[in-house]
SEMAR-747638 format. One record per residue (C-alpha): chain; residue in three letters; x, y, z. Coordinates in nm, 3 decimals, padded with zeros to 5 digits, m for minus. Layout:
<recs>
[rec 'A','Ala',[X,Y,Z]],
...
</recs>
This chain:
<recs>
[rec 'A','Unk',[00.268,00.321,00.694]],
[rec 'A','Unk',[m00.082,00.229,00.747]],
[rec 'A','Unk',[m00.343,m00.001,00.574]],
[rec 'A','Unk',[m00.707,m00.107,00.615]],
[rec 'A','Unk',[m00.753,m00.367,00.903]],
[rec 'A','Unk',[m00.944,m00.575,00.664]],
[rec 'A','Unk',[m01.044,m00.576,00.294]],
[rec 'A','Unk',[m01.349,m00.410,00.170]],
[rec 'A','Unk',[m01.555,m00.542,m00.132]],
[rec 'A','Unk',[m01.819,m00.321,m00.310]],
[rec 'A','Unk',[m02.061,m00.440,m00.572]],
[rec 'A','Unk',[m02.157,m00.158,m00.784]],
[rec 'A','Unk',[m02.296,m00.088,m01.126]],
[rec 'A','Unk',[m02.023,00.044,m01.359]],
[rec 'A','Unk',[m02.219,00.369,m01.370]],
[rec 'A','Unk',[m02.192,00.429,m01.002]],
[rec 'A','Unk',[m01.807,00.343,m00.972]],
[rec 'A','Unk',[m01.705,00.735,m01.025]],
[rec 'A','Unk',[m01.908,00.797,m00.711]],
[rec 'A','Unk',[m01.671,00.604,m00.464]],
[rec 'A','Unk',[m01.533,00.816,m00.181]],
[rec 'A','Unk',[m01.282,00.747,00.070]],
[rec 'A','Unk',[m01.249,00.976,00.366]],
[rec 'A','Unk',[m00.946,00.891,00.592]],
[rec 'A','Unk',[m00.873,01.045,00.948]],
[rec 'A','Unk',[m00.522,00.972,01.103]],
[rec 'A','Unk',[m00.568,01.014,01.483]],
[rec 'A','Unk',[m00.344,01.324,01.588]],
[rec 'A','Unk',[m00.270,01.204,01.932]],
[rec 'A','Unk',[m00.083,00.903,01.829]],
[rec 'A','Unk',[00.280,00.906,01.970]],
[rec 'A','Unk',[00.587,00.699,01.916]],
[rec 'A','Unk',[00.677,00.437,01.960]],
[rec 'A','Unk',[00.421,00.286,01.718]],
[rec 'A','Unk',[00.368,m00.099,01.719]],
[rec 'A','Unk',[00.238,m00.324,01.422]],
[rec 'A','Unk',[m00.118,m00.349,01.439]],
[rec 'A','Unk',[m00.179,m00.039,01.647]],
[rec 'A','Unk',[m00.492,00.159,01.525]],
[rec 'A','Unk',[m00.378,00.487,01.373]],
[rec 'A','Unk',[m00.719,00.605,01.222]],
[rec 'A','Unk',[m01.016,00.522,01.019]],
[rec 'A','Unk',[m01.132,00.518,00.673]],
[rec 'A','Unk',[m01.495,00.568,00.544]],
[rec 'A','Unk',[m01.576,00.433,00.189]],
[rec 'A','Unk',[m01.908,00.547,00.048]],
[rec 'A','Unk',[m02.080,00.544,m00.297]],
[rec 'A','Unk',[m02.422,00.627,m00.432]],
[rec 'A','Unk',[m02.672,00.377,m00.296]],
[rec 'A','Unk',[m02.478,00.194,m00.022]],
[rec 'A','Unk',[m02.433,00.275,00.319]],
[rec 'A','Unk',[m02.089,00.405,00.435]],
[rec 'A','Unk',[m01.844,00.134,00.543]],
[rec 'A','Unk',[m01.597,00.233,00.805]],
[rec 'A','Unk',[m01.258,00.033,00.875]],
[rec 'A','Unk',[m00.985,00.110,01.105]],
[rec 'A','Unk',[m00.643,00.189,00.979]],
[rec 'A','Unk',[m00.368,m00.002,01.126]],
[rec 'A','Unk',[00.025,00.045,01.129]],
[rec 'A','Unk',[00.180,m00.200,00.900]],
[rec 'A','Unk',[00.504,m00.207,01.109]],
[rec 'A','Unk',[00.683,m00.094,01.427]],
[rec 'A','Unk',[00.814,00.256,01.431]],
[rec 'A','Unk',[01.010,00.384,01.735]],
[rec 'A','Unk',[01.093,00.708,01.582]],
[rec 'A','Unk',[00.962,01.034,01.717]],
[rec 'A','Unk',[00.788,01.285,01.490]],
[rec 'A','Unk',[01.018,01.602,01.409]],
[rec 'A','Unk',[00.861,01.826,01.689]],
[rec 'A','Unk',[00.892,01.553,01.963]],
[rec 'A','Unk',[01.246,01.482,01.826]],
[rec 'A','Unk',[01.341,01.844,01.873]],
[rec 'A','Unk',[01.201,01.861,02.229]],
[rec 'A','Unk',[01.395,01.568,02.321]],
[rec 'A','Unk',[01.694,01.716,02.183]],
[rec 'A','Unk',[01.654,02.032,02.360]],
[rec 'A','Unk',[01.578,01.863,02.693]],
[rec 'A','Unk',[01.925,01.648,02.658]],
[rec 'A','Unk',[02.114,01.980,02.586]],
[rec 'A','Unk',[01.979,02.133,02.914]],
[rec 'A','Unk',[02.031,01.811,03.105]],
[rec 'A','Unk',[01.657,01.743,03.164]],
[rec 'A','Unk',[01.621,01.406,02.993]],
</recs>
């Protein structure tokens, strides 16, 4: 799981609230193990009439697991005696 590194507060007119947009990017090159607090990506919050606000997305807990593809490669290597 990921979460914003810090809270974001916006002051908007009620009529502008529907214009709030959040674009999130998770960095694809992240590999296991992941440590709590590690930067995993970024979020950009924007709305009509305000400058975009960028905040880092961080891991909320440690995770030692490999992704499914990396786990498959590791298993194949073990079977072939190359790990």
